[in-house]
C-alpha positions as CSV (number, residue, x, y, z in Angstrom):
1,M,-54.7,-10.6,2.7
2,F,-54.5,-8.3,-0.3
3,P,-55.5,-5.5,-0.3
4,D,-54.5,-4.2,3.2
5,D,-54.3,-0.4,3.5
6,R,-52.0,-0.9,6.6
7,S,-49.5,-2.9,4.7
8,R,-46.0,-1.7,3.9
9,S,-46.7,-2.2,0.2
10,A,-49.6,0.2,0.5
11,T,-47.5,2.7,2.3
12,L,-44.7,2.5,-0.3
13,F,-47.3,2.9,-3.1
14,E,-48.5,6.1,-1.6
15,R,-44.9,7.3,-1.3
16,A,-44.3,6.5,-4.9
17,R,-47.3,8.5,-6.0
18,A,-45.5,11.7,-5.0
19,V,-42.5,11.1,-7.3
20,M,-43.8,8.9,-10.1
21,P,-46.9,9.4,-12.2
22,G,-49.3,6.6,-11.4
23,A,-46.8,5.5,-8.7
24,N,-45.1,3.2,-11.2
25,T,-42.6,2.9,-14.0
26,R,-44.1,-0.2,-15.7
27,H,-47.7,0.1,-16.7
28,M,-48.0,-3.6,-17.6
29,V,-47.2,-4.8,-14.1
30,T,-49.5,-2.5,-12.1
31,F,-52.8,-3.5,-10.5
32,A,-55.3,-1.9,-8.2
33,P,-55.6,-0.7,-5.5
34,Y,-51.8,-0.7,-5.0
35,V,-48.9,-2.7,-6.3
36,I,-47.1,-5.2,-4.0
37,Y,-43.4,-4.4,-3.5
38,A,-40.8,-7.2,-3.5
39,R,-38.2,-7.7,-0.9
40,E,-36.3,-10.7,-2.1
41,G,-36.4,-13.8,-4.3
42,R,-35.2,-17.3,-3.7
43,G,-35.6,-20.0,-6.3
44,C,-39.1,-20.0,-7.6
45,R,-40.4,-17.8,-4.8
46,V,-40.6,-14.1,-4.2
47,T,-41.2,-12.5,-0.8
48,D,-42.8,-9.1,-0.5
49,V,-42.0,-6.3,2.0
50,D,-44.7,-7.5,4.3
51,G,-43.2,-11.0,4.5
52,N,-45.8,-12.7,2.2
53,S,-44.3,-15.4,0.0
54,Y,-45.5,-16.2,-3.5
55,L,-44.7,-19.0,-6.1
56,D,-43.6,-16.8,-9.0
57,W,-45.3,-17.8,-12.2
58,V,-44.4,-14.5,-14.0
59,N,-40.6,-14.6,-13.6
60,N,-40.4,-11.0,-14.8
61,F,-42.3,-11.9,-17.9
62,S,-40.0,-14.8,-18.7
63,A,-36.6,-13.1,-18.2
64,N,-35.9,-15.1,-15.0
65,I,-36.1,-18.5,-16.6
66,H,-33.8,-19.9,-13.9
67,G,-35.7,-18.2,-11.1
68,Y,-34.0,-16.2,-8.3
69,G,-30.4,-16.6,-7.0
70,F,-29.4,-19.1,-9.7
71,E,-25.8,-19.7,-8.7
72,P,-24.1,-19.8,-12.1
73,V,-25.6,-16.4,-12.9
74,V,-24.9,-14.9,-9.5
75,E,-21.3,-16.1,-9.6
76,A,-20.8,-14.8,-13.2
77,L,-22.1,-11.4,-12.1
78,K,-19.9,-11.2,-9.1
79,R,-16.8,-12.0,-11.1
80,Q,-17.8,-9.6,-13.8
81,A,-18.6,-6.8,-11.3
82,E,-15.1,-7.2,-9.8
83,R,-13.5,-6.8,-13.2
84,M,-15.7,-4.1,-14.7
85,T,-19.4,-3.2,-14.9
86,C,-19.1,-1.3,-18.2
87,C,-16.5,-0.1,-20.6
88,I,-16.2,1.6,-24.0
89,L,-14.1,-1.5,-25.1
90,P,-15.9,-4.8,-25.9
91,E,-15.3,-7.8,-23.8
92,E,-14.9,-11.5,-24.7
93,K,-18.2,-12.5,-23.1
94,E,-20.0,-10.6,-26.0
95,I,-18.4,-13.0,-28.5
96,E,-19.3,-16.1,-26.3
97,L,-23.0,-15.1,-26.0
98,A,-23.1,-14.4,-29.8
99,E,-21.7,-17.8,-30.4
100,I,-24.3,-19.5,-28.3
101,I,-27.1,-17.7,-30.0
102,V,-25.8,-18.4,-33.5
103,D,-25.4,-22.1,-32.6
104,R,-29.0,-22.4,-31.4
105,W,-31.2,-20.2,-33.6
106,R,-31.1,-21.6,-37.2
107,G,-32.1,-18.3,-38.8
108,V,-29.3,-16.5,-37.0
109,E,-25.9,-16.5,-38.6
110,Q,-24.7,-13.2,-37.0
111,V,-26.1,-11.1,-34.2
112,R,-25.9,-7.7,-32.6
113,F,-26.9,-6.8,-29.0
114,A,-29.3,-4.2,-27.7
115,N,-30.7,-3.2,-24.3
116,S,-34.2,-4.5,-24.6
117,G,-36.6,-6.4,-26.9
118,T,-38.2,-3.1,-27.9
119,E,-34.8,-1.7,-29.0
120,A,-33.9,-4.9,-30.9
121,A,-37.2,-4.8,-32.8
122,M,-36.6,-1.1,-33.7
123,V,-33.2,-1.9,-35.0
124,A,-34.4,-4.9,-37.0
125,L,-37.0,-2.8,-38.7
126,K,-34.6,0.0,-39.3
127,A,-32.3,-2.5,-41.0
128,A,-35.1,-3.9,-43.1
129,R,-36.0,-0.5,-44.4
130,A,-32.3,0.2,-45.3
131,I,-32.1,-3.2,-47.1
132,T,-35.2,-2.8,-49.1
133,G,-35.5,1.0,-49.6
134,R,-39.2,0.7,-48.6
135,S,-41.1,2.1,-45.7
136,K,-44.2,0.0,-44.7
137,I,-44.1,-2.7,-42.0
138,A,-46.6,-5.5,-41.9
139,K,-47.6,-7.0,-38.5
140,T,-50.4,-9.1,-37.1
141,E,-53.5,-7.7,-35.5
142,G,-52.9,-7.8,-31.7
143,G,-49.2,-8.5,-32.1
144,Y,-46.8,-7.0,-29.6
145,H,-43.3,-5.9,-30.6
146,G,-42.4,-3.4,-27.9
147,Q,-43.0,0.2,-27.1
148,Y,-42.5,1.7,-30.6
149,D,-45.3,3.8,-32.1
150,L,-45.4,2.0,-35.5
151,V,-45.5,-1.6,-34.1
152,E,-47.9,-0.5,-31.3
153,A,-50.5,0.0,-34.1
154,S,-53.3,-2.5,-33.7
155,F,-51.8,-3.9,-30.5
156,L,-55.1,-3.7,-28.5
157,P,-57.8,-3.0,-31.0
158,N,-61.5,-3.6,-30.3
159,E,-64.8,-3.8,-32.3
160,R,-65.0,0.0,-32.4
161,N,-61.7,0.5,-34.2
162,W,-60.3,-2.7,-35.7
163,G,-62.0,-2.3,-39.1
164,P,-63.2,-5.0,-41.5
165,K,-61.7,-8.5,-41.2
166,E,-60.6,-8.4,-44.8
167,R,-58.7,-5.2,-44.3
168,P,-57.8,-4.7,-40.6
169,A,-57.3,-1.1,-39.5
170,A,-54.2,0.2,-37.7
171,P,-55.5,2.1,-34.6
172,P,-52.9,3.6,-32.3
173,L,-52.2,2.4,-28.8
174,S,-51.2,5.9,-27.5
175,H,-52.8,9.2,-28.0
176,G,-50.8,11.5,-30.2
177,T,-49.4,8.9,-32.5
178,P,-49.0,10.6,-35.9
179,Q,-51.3,9.4,-38.6
180,S,-48.5,9.6,-41.1
181,L,-46.7,6.8,-39.0
182,L,-49.9,4.7,-38.7
183,D,-50.2,4.9,-42.5
184,Q,-46.9,2.9,-42.6
185,A,-48.5,-0.1,-40.8
186,V,-50.1,-3.0,-42.7
187,I,-52.2,-5.1,-40.5
188,I,-52.8,-8.8,-41.2
189,P,-54.8,-11.4,-39.2
190,F,-52.9,-14.2,-37.4
191,N,-53.4,-17.6,-39.1
192,N,-55.5,-16.3,-42.0
193,I,-53.7,-17.2,-45.2
194,E,-56.2,-15.7,-47.6
195,V,-56.5,-12.3,-46.0
196,S,-52.9,-12.1,-45.1
197,L,-51.6,-12.8,-48.6
198,A,-54.2,-10.4,-50.2
199,R,-53.0,-7.5,-48.0
200,L,-49.4,-8.3,-48.5
201,E,-49.7,-8.6,-52.2
202,E,-51.5,-5.3,-52.3
203,E,-48.7,-3.6,-50.4
204,K,-45.6,-5.6,-51.6
205,D,-44.0,-2.8,-53.5
206,A,-44.0,-0.6,-50.4
207,L,-43.2,-3.3,-47.8
208,A,-39.9,-3.2,-45.9
209,A,-40.7,-6.2,-43.6
210,V,-43.2,-8.6,-42.2
211,I,-42.7,-9.0,-38.4
212,I,-44.6,-11.6,-36.4
213,D,-44.5,-13.4,-33.1
214,P,-45.1,-17.0,-34.0
215,I,-46.4,-18.0,-30.6
216,P,-47.9,-14.7,-29.2
217,A,-48.5,-14.3,-25.5
218,R,-51.4,-12.0,-26.2
219,L,-53.3,-14.9,-27.8
220,G,-52.5,-17.2,-25.0
221,F,-49.5,-18.9,-26.7
222,V,-51.3,-20.3,-29.7
223,E,-48.8,-21.6,-32.2
224,A,-49.0,-20.2,-35.7
225,D,-50.3,-22.7,-38.3
226,Q,-47.5,-24.2,-40.3
227,S,-49.4,-23.5,-43.5
228,W,-49.7,-19.7,-42.6
229,L,-46.0,-19.5,-41.7
230,K,-45.0,-21.2,-44.9
231,A,-47.3,-18.9,-46.9
232,L,-45.6,-15.9,-45.3
233,R,-42.2,-17.4,-45.9
234,E,-42.9,-18.0,-49.6
235,F,-44.4,-14.5,-50.1
236,C,-41.4,-12.8,-48.4
237,T,-38.9,-14.8,-50.5
238,R,-40.7,-14.1,-53.7
239,S,-41.2,-10.4,-53.0
240,G,-37.8,-9.7,-51.5
241,V,-39.4,-8.7,-48.2
242,P,-37.5,-9.7,-45.0
243,L,-39.5,-12.0,-42.7
244,I,-38.8,-11.1,-39.0
245,F,-39.7,-13.4,-36.1
246,D,-40.1,-11.7,-32.7
247,E,-38.9,-14.4,-30.3
248,V,-38.3,-12.1,-27.4
249,F,-40.8,-14.1,-25.4
250,C,-41.3,-17.3,-27.4
251,G,-37.6,-17.9,-27.8
252,R,-38.0,-20.2,-24.8
253,A,-40.3,-22.5,-26.8
254,S,-37.4,-25.0,-27.4
255,F,-33.6,-25.3,-27.5
256,H,-33.7,-23.9,-31.0
257,G,-36.3,-21.3,-30.2
258,A,-39.7,-21.0,-31.8
259,Q,-38.4,-21.2,-35.3
260,G,-36.7,-24.5,-34.4
261,R,-40.0,-25.8,-33.0
262,L,-42.1,-24.6,-35.9
263,G,-39.7,-25.4,-38.7
264,V,-39.9,-22.1,-40.6
265,I,-36.7,-20.0,-40.8
266,P,-37.0,-16.2,-40.9
267,D,-34.5,-13.7,-42.4
268,A,-34.1,-12.0,-39.0
269,T,-34.9,-12.8,-35.4
270,V,-35.5,-10.5,-32.5
271,L,-34.5,-11.8,-29.1
272,G,-34.4,-10.8,-25.4
273,K,-35.4,-11.9,-21.9
274,I,-33.9,-15.4,-21.4
275,I,-30.7,-14.6,-23.3
276,G,-29.7,-12.1,-20.6
277,G,-29.9,-14.2,-17.5
278,G,-32.2,-11.7,-15.7
279,M,-30.2,-8.6,-16.9
280,P,-31.4,-6.0,-19.4
281,I,-30.8,-7.3,-22.9
282,G,-32.0,-7.5,-26.5
283,A,-30.6,-8.9,-29.7
284,V,-31.2,-8.8,-33.4
285,G,-29.8,-11.6,-35.4
286,G,-30.3,-13.0,-38.9
287,L,-28.9,-14.5,-42.0
288,R,-25.7,-13.0,-43.2
289,S,-27.5,-11.4,-46.1
290,F,-29.7,-9.5,-43.7
291,M,-27.0,-8.6,-41.1
292,A,-24.6,-7.3,-43.8
293,I,-26.3,-4.0,-43.6
294,F,-24.6,-3.4,-40.2
295,D,-21.1,-4.2,-41.5
296,N,-19.0,-1.1,-41.2
297,L,-15.9,-3.0,-42.5
298,A,-17.5,-3.5,-45.9
299,G,-17.7,0.1,-46.9
300,P,-19.7,3.2,-46.0
301,L,-22.0,2.5,-43.0
302,K,-25.6,2.0,-44.2
303,V,-27.3,1.6,-40.8
304,S,-25.9,3.0,-37.5
305,H,-26.5,1.1,-34.3
306,S,-24.8,1.7,-31.0
307,G,-25.5,2.6,-27.4
308,T,-23.8,3.2,-24.1
309,F,-24.9,0.0,-22.5
310,T,-25.3,-2.1,-25.7
311,A,-23.6,-5.5,-25.0
312,N,-22.6,-4.3,-21.5
313,P,-20.4,-6.8,-19.8
314,M,-22.8,-7.6,-16.9
315,S,-25.6,-8.6,-19.2
316,M,-23.2,-10.6,-21.4
317,A,-21.8,-12.5,-18.4
318,A,-25.2,-13.3,-17.0
319,G,-26.4,-14.3,-20.4
320,V,-23.6,-16.7,-21.1
321,A,-24.1,-18.4,-17.7
322,A,-27.9,-18.6,-18.1
323,M,-27.8,-19.9,-21.7
324,R,-25.1,-22.5,-21.0
325,A,-27.5,-24.0,-18.3
326,L,-30.3,-24.2,-20.8
327,T,-29.5,-27.6,-22.3
328,P,-31.9,-29.7,-24.5
329,E,-32.6,-31.7,-21.4
330,T,-33.5,-28.6,-19.4
331,F,-35.9,-27.5,-22.1
332,A,-37.5,-31.0,-22.1
333,R,-38.0,-30.7,-18.3
334,L,-39.5,-27.2,-18.6
335,E,-42.0,-28.4,-21.2
336,A,-42.9,-31.4,-19.1
337,D,-43.5,-29.1,-16.1
338,G,-45.7,-26.9,-18.3
339,E,-47.8,-29.9,-19.4
340,R,-48.1,-31.0,-15.8
341,L,-49.3,-27.5,-14.7
342,R,-51.8,-27.3,-17.6
343,A,-53.1,-30.8,-16.8
344,G,-53.5,-29.9,-13.1
345,I,-55.2,-26.6,-13.6
346,T,-57.5,-28.1,-16.2
347,E,-58.6,-30.7,-13.7
348,V,-59.2,-27.9,-11.1
349,M,-61.3,-25.9,-13.6
350,A,-63.4,-28.9,-14.4
351,D,-63.9,-29.8,-10.7
352,C,-65.0,-26.1,-10.1
353,G,-67.4,-26.2,-13.1
354,L,-65.7,-23.3,-14.8
355,D,-66.1,-22.7,-18.5
356,M,-62.3,-22.0,-18.8
357,R,-59.2,-23.4,-20.2
358,I,-55.4,-23.1,-19.7
359,N,-53.7,-22.9,-23.0
360,G,-50.0,-23.1,-23.7
361,V,-46.9,-24.3,-25.4
362,A,-43.8,-25.7,-23.6
363,S,-43.3,-23.7,-20.4
364,M,-45.7,-20.9,-21.4
365,S,-49.3,-21.0,-20.2
366,S,-52.3,-18.7,-20.2
367,L,-55.7,-18.8,-18.4
368,Q,-58.7,-18.1,-20.6
369,F,-62.4,-17.6,-20.2
370,F,-63.4,-20.0,-23.0
371,Q,-62.9,-23.6,-24.1
372,A,-61.9,-23.9,-27.7
373,P,-58.5,-22.4,-28.6
374,A,-58.6,-19.0,-30.3
375,R,-57.0,-18.9,-33.7
376,D,-56.6,-15.1,-34.0
377,Y,-56.9,-11.9,-32.0
378,R,-60.5,-11.3,-32.8
379,E,-61.6,-14.7,-31.7
380,F,-59.6,-14.3,-28.5
381,H,-61.1,-10.9,-27.8
382,Q,-64.7,-11.9,-28.6
383,R,-64.6,-15.2,-26.7
384,S,-63.0,-13.6,-23.7
385,G,-66.2,-11.5,-23.2
386,P,-66.8,-7.8,-22.3
387,N,-65.8,-8.3,-18.7
388,Y,-62.6,-10.2,-19.4
389,L,-60.2,-7.8,-17.7
390,E,-62.4,-7.2,-14.7
391,R,-62.8,-11.0,-14.2
392,M,-59.1,-11.8,-14.8
393,R,-58.1,-9.1,-12.3
394,G,-60.4,-10.6,-9.8
395,L,-58.8,-14.0,-10.3
396,H,-55.4,-12.5,-10.2
397,R,-56.2,-11.1,-6.7
398,L,-57.5,-14.5,-5.5
399,M,-54.3,-16.2,-6.8
400,L,-52.2,-13.6,-4.9
401,N,-54.0,-14.4,-1.7
402,A,-53.5,-18.1,-2.4
403,G,-49.7,-17.4,-2.7
404,I,-49.4,-17.5,-6.5
405,L,-48.0,-14.7,-8.5
406,M,-49.3,-14.6,-12.1
407,A,-49.6,-11.8,-14.6
408,T,-52.8,-9.7,-14.5
409,R,-54.0,-11.1,-17.8
410,G,-53.6,-14.8,-16.7
411,L,-50.1,-15.5,-18.1
412,M,-48.0,-18.1,-16.3
413,V,-44.5,-19.1,-17.2
414,G,-42.3,-21.7,-15.4
415,S,-38.7,-21.6,-14.3
416,T,-35.9,-24.2,-13.9
417,A,-36.1,-23.5,-10.1
418,M,-39.5,-25.2,-10.0
419,T,-39.6,-28.7,-8.5
420,A,-42.3,-31.4,-8.6
421,E,-43.3,-30.3,-5.1
422,D,-43.6,-26.7,-6.2
423,L,-45.9,-27.8,-9.1
424,D,-48.1,-29.8,-6.8
425,E,-48.3,-26.9,-4.4
426,T,-49.2,-24.5,-7.2
427,I,-52.1,-26.7,-8.3
428,N,-53.3,-27.1,-4.7
429,R,-53.2,-23.4,-4.0
430,A,-54.9,-22.7,-7.4
431,R,-57.7,-25.0,-6.3
432,A,-58.4,-22.8,-3.3
433,A,-58.3,-19.7,-5.6
434,F,-60.6,-21.0,-8.3
435,G,-63.0,-22.3,-5.7
436,R,-63.2,-18.8,-4.2
437,F,-63.5,-17.4,-7.8
438,V,-66.6,-19.5,-8.3
439,E,-68.1,-18.1,-5.1
440,C,-67.3,-14.5,-6.2
441,E,-68.8,-15.0,-9.7
442,A,-72.0,-16.3,-8.2
443,A,-72.3,-13.5,-5.6
């Protein structure tokens, strides 16, 4: 049972404290009183160093869309490692992966690779500033676009610092963020046309870009309203402001990504996670008119973008293998599995008498401590209640002890390695966890 001070994970955690601040390198994956250490993964299951096995519903925050040990990816990595792991010269797999992405994302006519979603977002915004000659960036309240000071503004605001609804503030996530940088952030509410357009119109002469996640994980995978997306698209077209979709996570919403599912095409798209087959990757793609800023063959270079491991052969090879296996039929099965999970967990919650819901789109799901879907960040925050994190961490621990690995904030994403039997097992194990949760809440 977790926690166990005598476990190998607990011992490793104490060892890590001597050489890493907080005993970790990834703040978003840590939990108290110590982190469980992995030993190996097979299919949709991960086994820790103490021999405990978990059904993995995090999949490294969606990057392992095929689970562990997916043979086409493993074989591609073996072959590539034998030839070369990295080189200053490009390799053909880079072109192959670019062709797959251009074929699938309708707003991507050309693409450049990066090493992470964070880096790709930074490059996209850098390009937008070069194209427009402006400096301000508009983003949604509560929107996440990686670990970059500017787009971290208003990532986790609260009642004390988020300002009036008609003019959301831009509080920093990290101490020490320069106010001069925060002044470049324009915050708009998700799914609110009137306030969004008012703020954008006010700042349009200074705006370099509008960047949004159209199906944000932080809001429990609520789809953006068509009317709001179309209003943003019309404003950006009219004002000459690039519209950027961050599909690092929600790119798995369909065969054609979130933009294909929602029917609104951005000027640029930021990608990552599933396109790398479990290897480090990021990408910025867009319409030719947007991507032309990177073209060093067209004259003096206007935006420099490079990197030692950018488009490295290992990530390219894994990405090609992973993406080729993600057919329209595969996405349909992933979505059906997601619906089956949500239906099963909803029944469990109702049987336990819990005032909860499991929201989601396609293969992306999120546990929530309220019933009606939240339309924006403030609704999500307020409906979740003041003890949201404490309660979700308690549920997370109970799910661990039931053999289910989910994210500490209730996120659950499926993989192609999941079978019907795995889904049934997940729901049955969740029933035990939720039953225990009711007991703990009542105590």
